[in-house]
Each structure stands twice: as C-alpha cells, then as structure tokens.
N, C-alpha and C positions, 0 to 999 in steps of 0.2 A: 573406389569412390565411396563417399560417406553414405549415400543412399543404399548401396549394397550392404555395407556394414550394419546399417540400421535394420534392414530386413533380417539379417542373420541374428542380430541382437534381439529383435522382437520375437523371433521364432524360439530363441533360447528362453526368453522370459515366459513365453506362452507354455513351453514344455515344463518349466519350473513351476509355474502356477498350477498346471495340471497335477504334477506330482505332489505339490503341497496340499491342494484341495483333497485329493484322494487319500493321502497319508494322514491328514488331520481328521478326516471322516472316520477312518478305521481306528486311529488313535483315540478318538472320542469314545468309541465302543470299549476299547481296552481300559481307559481311565474310569469310565462309568462302572464296568462290571468286574474289573480285576484290580483296580487301585482303590476305588471308593467302596467296593464290595468284595466279598470273598468268591465271586464268580457269578455267572448268570444263573438265576434261580429258575424254578418251574415256570413254564409259559413264556419265557424270554426267547426271542428269536435268536438263532445262532448267528455267529459272525458272517457266515456264508450268505445270509439274507441281506446283510449290509453291503457285502461285496457286489451283489446283484444290482444294487442301486448306482454303483460307480459309472457304468456306461451312460447313464442319463444325467447324473449329478455333475460330473466333470465337464463334459461338453457344454452343458447349460451354463455352468459357472464361467467358463471361458468366453462364451458368447456375450454374457452380460458384462464381463470385463472389457471386451472389445467395444461394445456399444457405449460404454462409459468413458471411452477415450483414454483408458489407462495406458495403452501402448503408443500414445502420441509422443513424439520426441519432445523432451523437456530440458534442453541444454540450459536455457536461460530462465526457466520457470522455477518457482519456489516449491520446495519439497512438500510444504504444507498442502498445496493444491493437489498434488499427486496423491497424498495420503487421504485427502477428502474424497477424491474420486474412488480410491480403493475401498474406503469405508462405505460409500454409497453403493458400489457394486456388490460388496459382500452382503449388505443389508437387503438389497433387492433380491439377490440370489437366495438368501435365507427365506424371505417372504414367499418367493416363487416356489421353493421346495415345500414349504408348509402347506401352501394352497393346493399344490398337486397331490401331496400325500394324504392330507386330511379332509380336503373339500371335494376334489375331483375324483380321486381313486378311492377315497374312504378307507385308507389303510391306517388303522390306529394301533397296530402292534409294534411299530417302530417307536423306540423310546424318545420322547421329546428332549430329555436331558442329554442324550447322546448328540442330538442335533444342536443343542445349545452349546455344548462343549466344543463341538466341531466349529461352530461359528466364531467363538472366542479364540480358539487356537489358530484358526485360519487367518483371522484378522491380525493377531499378534505376529505370527510368522511372516505374513505378507508385509506388514509395516517394517519389521526388523530387516528383512532381506533387501527391501527396496531402499531403506535408508543407508545400509551398508554399501549396496551396489552404487547408489548415486554418489556417495562420498568417494568411493574408489575410482569411479569414472572421472569425477572432477579433479581428483589428484592426478590421475593419469593424463588428463588433458592439459592441466597446468604445467606439466613437464614437457609438453610439445607433441604428445601422441594423439591419434584419433582426431586430427585437425579437420575442420571444415573450411575449405578454401573459398574466399569471397572476393569478388571484384566490385569496386564502387564505380558507378557511372555518374559522374558529375561531382565537382568540388564545390561545397557549400558549407554553411553553418551546420546543416544537418549531417553532412559527411564528417565534419570535425567532431560533433557530438557523438556520433556513432563510433568513431575511432577512439575517442576518450573512454567510452564505456567498455569497449572490447579490450582496451589496454588495461583497464582497472579490474577486469574479470577474466584472467587467463583460464579459469576453470571452465569457461564456456567452450574452449577449444576452437575459437574462431581465428583464422589466419587471413588477414586482409592482404591480398597479393599486390594490390595497387589501385590507382585511381585513373580514370579517363576523364579528361576535361578539355574544352576548347579555349579556356581563358587563362589557365595556369600552365606555364611552360613545363615540358617534360623534364624530369630530374628533380623538380621541387618536391619537398617531403614534409610530412607532418607526423611526428612521433615515429619516424623511421619508415612510414608508408609513403612510397614515391608515386608521383604522377608518371604513368607509363606512356601516355600519348594522348591523342585527341579522341573525341567520341567516335569518329570514323573507324578507329582501330578495333572497335567492338566486333566488326564484321570479319576481322582476321583472327581475333582471340577465341570467339565462341565456337567456330567449327572444330577447333582442336579438342573440345570436349574435356577439358581438364579442371573445370570449375564446378563447385557444388552449388553455389548461389551467385546471383547478381543482385546487388543492392542499388536501387536507383535513388541517388542522392543529388539529383539535378538542382542547380540554383533556380530561383524563380524565373529568371530571364530566359532559361532554356526549356521551359515546360512544353514548348511546341514540339520538342524532340521526344517527349515522354511516350506517346503512342507508338512511335517507331521503335523505340528501345524495347518496350514490352512485347510488341509483336515479334521482333527479331529474336528475343530471348526464348519466347515460347516456340518459335519455329525450330529451335535446336534443343528443345526440351529441358532448358535450364530453369531451375526454380528461381523466381524473381520476387523480390520484396521491394516495397516502395516506402521510403523514409522522407516525408514531406519537409520542405524547407520553409514552413510558415509557422514554426513553433511560437514566434513572437506574437502571432495573431490568434492561432487556434491552440487551446491548452492541451495538456497531456491526456485529458479524458473528455473529449467532445462527445456528444451523443447525436445520433442520427434519427430521423423520422422518415417514413415512407410516404411521399406525397403522390399517391396513385402511380407508383412505380419509379418515381424520381427521388433518389436519395438526397435528403436535405441535412446538412451539417449545422447543428446549433453550436454557436461559438463557445458557450460556456454552460456547463451543467451545474446548477446550484440546488442541491437537495433540499435546502431550507426554504425554497419557494413552494414546496409541497405543503398543503394545509395540514395533513396528518403529522408531518415532521415538525411543523411549527408548533402544533398543539402539544406534542410530546415534549419538545424542548421547553416550552413555556411552563408546563406543569412541573417539570423537573426543576426549573429555575425558582418557581414559587416555593416548592417544598424545600429545596436546598437552601435558599436564602433565609427562610424562616428558621430552619434547623441551625444554620450558621449563626444567625443573630442570637438565638437562645444559648447556644454553646459558648459563644465568644463574648457574651455580654459582661461577665466579670472582668475579662481582660480589657475590653473596651472602656469600662469604668475606670480601671487602674490607669490606662493610658490618658484618659481625659483629665484625671487628677494630676498626673505628672506634667502634662503639657501646661495646665493652668498654673501650677506652682512654680514652674521653671522659666516661663517666658510670657510676656504680655501679648494679649490678643485672643481671638476666638479659638476654641478647641477644634472645631470643624472648619476646614478650608474647602470652599466650593469653587469650581473652575469650569468655564465653558468648554465643552468637548463636542465633537461631531460624531453622531451615531448612525443608526439605521436610516437609510434613504436620505443621508446628508442632513438630517435634522439635528439642531444643536440642543444640548441638555446640560444641566448642572451636575457635574460629577463630584461626589463627596470624598474627602480624605481627612485623616487627622493632620492638623497643621504641624509641619516639621521644619518650617523656616521662620525667620524673623518677619514680622509684619512689614510689607512693602507697599508702596503706591502702586496702583493698578498698571500704570504705563510702564513702570520699572519691571514689574513682575512679568508682563507680557513679553518683554525683550529677552528675558533670561532663560537659557537652556541649562538644566542642571548638569554639572560636571563633577568629576571626582574631587573630593575635598572642597566642595563648594562652601565658601565662608558664610553664606546665608543660612545654612542648615544648623539648627540648634543641636546641643549635645543629646537631648532625648530624641530629637528628630532623626539624628544619624542612626540610632539603634532601631527606631521604628521603620526607617527606610531600608536598612540593611536586612531586616527580617520580614519586610513587606507587611508588617502589622498596620502601617499607615493606610493600607488599602481596605481594611475591614469595613469602614462605613459604606463602601460601595455595595455591600449586601442590601442596603436600603434602595440603592439605584436598581438593583436586580429585582427586588420586590415590586418597585414601581413600574418596571417594564422598560426602563431606559437602557438597561444592560442585561447581559446573560452571564451565567457562571463561566461559560467558555466561549471565546470568540476573539477576534482581533482587538488589540488594545486601542482605545479611542485617542485621537490626537486633538490638539487645540486648533481652532479655526484658522489662525494665521499660518500654521504649519501645513494644514491640509491644502490651503491655497498654494503654498510654495511647492509641496511635494507632487501635487496633481499635474504641475507643469514640468517637473523634472524627472519623475519616475513613471515609466509606462505602467498602465493597469493599476495605479495606486488606488483609484476610486472604487475598484472592485470590492475592497474590504467593507464598503458601506452597504453592500447588498445583504448583510446579516447584522444582527445586534452585536455591539462590541462586548468584550468579555472581561471578567475579573482576572482570568488567566487565559492563556492561549498557547497554540502550538509553537509559535515563535518564542514565547517566554520560557517554556519548559526546555527549550533547546538553547537557552543562554542568551537569547537576543533581547536584552533589556538595557536601559540606560543609554549611554552614548555609543550605541553599536549601529551597524549598517542598516539604514532604513530599507534599502533595496533588498537586502537579505530577509528582513522581516516580512516584506511584502510577498516574497516568494513563499515563505512558510504560511502566511495568512491565506494566500490564494490556494495553496495546497489543501489547507483545512477546509476552505469554503467549497472546493470542488469534490472533496472526499469525505464530507461529513457523514457520520453515522452516530447513532446514540452511543455505541460502544467506543467510538473514537473520543467522544466527550468524556466518558468514564476513564479511559486511558489517560487523558490529559489531566484530569482532576487527580488521579492517583500519582502521576508523575510530579504534579505540583507539590504534593506533600513531601516527596523525596528530593526534588531538585529545584522547585520553583520558589520556595519561600526565602531561603537564604542563598543568595547568588552574588558572585563577585562583581557583576555588572549592575547590581542594585545599590544606588547611592544617591 
C-alpha cells in the first residue's frame, strides 16, 4: 500500500536530514578553521566540543522540520512550496540554536561563523537533494511505478475534470481504477477509465482493502448519498477526498468564515475589495501612468502628427466603455480607422484586414501604440495599469446574457493590459476564454501578479498576432 511506502520514505528522508544536518555542522568547522584558515588558533574550541552539540542540534532540527510539514506527501504540490517550507524550517532552527547558545546557556566560545557556514551549507544541500529526489520520483511515477490507486464514487463534471488532470500529469502517480455511479451504465468509459458498477458496489469493493484513496465525485443530484459514502469509507480506514460538483457556482479559491462554529463559504474572494489593496493599486496606477506619459510623450507626438497628416479626422478617438461597478466612461485611443458615423461604428467588430483601418492605424494597432492615450484614463481613475479589458456597452449587454459570470470582471477597474491579453487573448478571440483568465486574475490578485503581467506585456503583449 502507498501509505506504507510513504512511511518508509519519510523515515529515510528523516534519516538523510539528520545525516545532512550533522555533516554540515562539522563541515562548517572544517571549512572555517582548515579551509579559510591554517587551523584552529589559540582559544578556539576543538572539534570535539562541536561534536558534543550534535545530540541536541540534530533532534531539534528534525523536530522543526516535522512541525513545518516538510514530510507531508507532495505528489501534486509545487516544489517551490516544499523549498519554502525547508527554508523556513532551517531559519527557525538557526534562530533557536543561537538563542539557546548565546542567550539561555550564555556559551560564547562557539564561533558564529561556523554556525553561519552550517546554515548555508545545510540549506543548499537540503534544497539540492530534495529537488533531485522529487524529479526522480516524478520520473519513476510517470513510468507506472509507485502508483496510488483511487476509486471515484459518482460520475459528474467534477469526475471528468479530475480524470483530465490525472491524465495530463502522469508524474503524480495516480491510477484511477474506475468509477461507481447509479446513472451511467457499467462499461462506459472516459479516457480509458471505466464505470465499474453502481454506488452500492462500494460495500463490496472497500472491504477488500486494495485502494489507497476514494475520491467522492458525486453529481449534485446524488448529494444525499454523500454522508453515507464518507461514513462507510472511514469505517474501513480508507482515505477519502471530496471533489465538489459545483465549480460552475463556486470558484477555485472560495474563502470561508467561521460564524460561531458554522462554516460559511463566500462564493468569490476578490482581494481588490480590501481598502489597503485598493490604495496600493491606485498609488501604483498614478505613479505608473505619470511615468508612462512622460516617457512616451515624444512617441505620442509623432503618432499624432502621422495620423493628422495621413487621414482626415481627430487624432484621439474616444469610445464608451463599461468599467468598475458597471459605470460607463470615455476610453481614449489614437484614431486608427477612417471617420465613420456613430451608428455605423457601433455595429462594427474589428476583424483581420479590416478595410476601415488606415495604413498608419494598422501599424499602431499591431504594436498596441494606439492604446497609449489610455494612460490618461488611468491617471483619471477610469482604468488601471492592469485589469480586464473594458468592452463597449452593447457587447456587455450581449455577453452578460450569453456567458456565465461575465459581469464579474466589473468588480475591478479595467486595465491597459491584463492576464488574458498577455496570454494572447486579444482581437477576435474567444470571449469565454478571456473571461476565464479575467476571473482568475480577479480572484488571485496580488501586487506581484500585477508586476508579472506588466513585465510580460513588454515581452509578449505589445506586438501580438491577434492585435489588428
């Protein structure tokens, strides 16, 4: 069983961590006094004194690693999170060692440089061996070894999504043995995973004790059976996970609050409803837009001259767009098309090789230079540097009826650039796909996510095959 293998694996890792900690501590002494110096001088403690610390240092270090969840199974987790836990555990271990030695025991004869070298060495070796080990394990699992056998209870959209992800990630080492469901006939399959029988067959399969996990993926109409399934799985000691079939309602990152012991799930977490986050983003927008206006002013002047000299009409084109809280505003762009009557302009959706686009306008649109006047929208507060791109009112009315959760994008300010745009979703591309990216941005906003999108814009966002 996988749980037995995991216990053996954790014990081996614990032993290896102990050897690394002890070895790096002594190696720190050797480097300090035999590599960086010609040997320990007068008054320096001998290496035997450092050996005497190992019975306290190594168990303490292992305890901190354990409390930091370093030995938690991470088949599907990102290596970065494990390394962060290792870094935190090593740092806490170092601080604890310094406090005990220099504050509690008042032992000042141990060289601080030895402890510093130990900390750096231990961290580097811990990182290196874990990265190598995780990659080896993932390679091993992708070839069909060390599999975790999982039974799905219930056929639903959640079950299909789960099977899709397992199929796309063989390095997780998950083997879905089959599905039980009352509505889909036995023998039906999805990506090679077959329906084995009805929900009642769970009482036959579980006592055989050949499963590592049961994933409850019941469709909404069968949730009355949920409590029975969980109780039955726990009766036989099988680890159970619940994959809800309401992703279309509750997002990937809902947040809960405790209402006097009653868990309450908030449907959507929007970090930019927090006053502190709003303030940080607005200050960044003001500074960024002012900087952008100053830096690009020569380029904008050249564009204005070219537009004026090559086609009749105004230099700046303003258009009604829908922004924060569904409020309309005038969005500015350099004019890239021939002047049209308002009613004609409202009907047109820009397509590739659109005959309305001027020669200069084609270059401006292709390079996204036509968007530069929106820096003034950002300065005014209509827009942000980063956010979902705003749409015209008539399209908002259309899409809000056709695309689920479309209006969620208006919970934040629209942006000059966005997560969808830097991923190539511009021009005549899927609106549904854009909304998926926009909602992901809204739910996962951080200041550094904005920085990432701005940097990606410089490399992928300005010139794009879908910008026309």
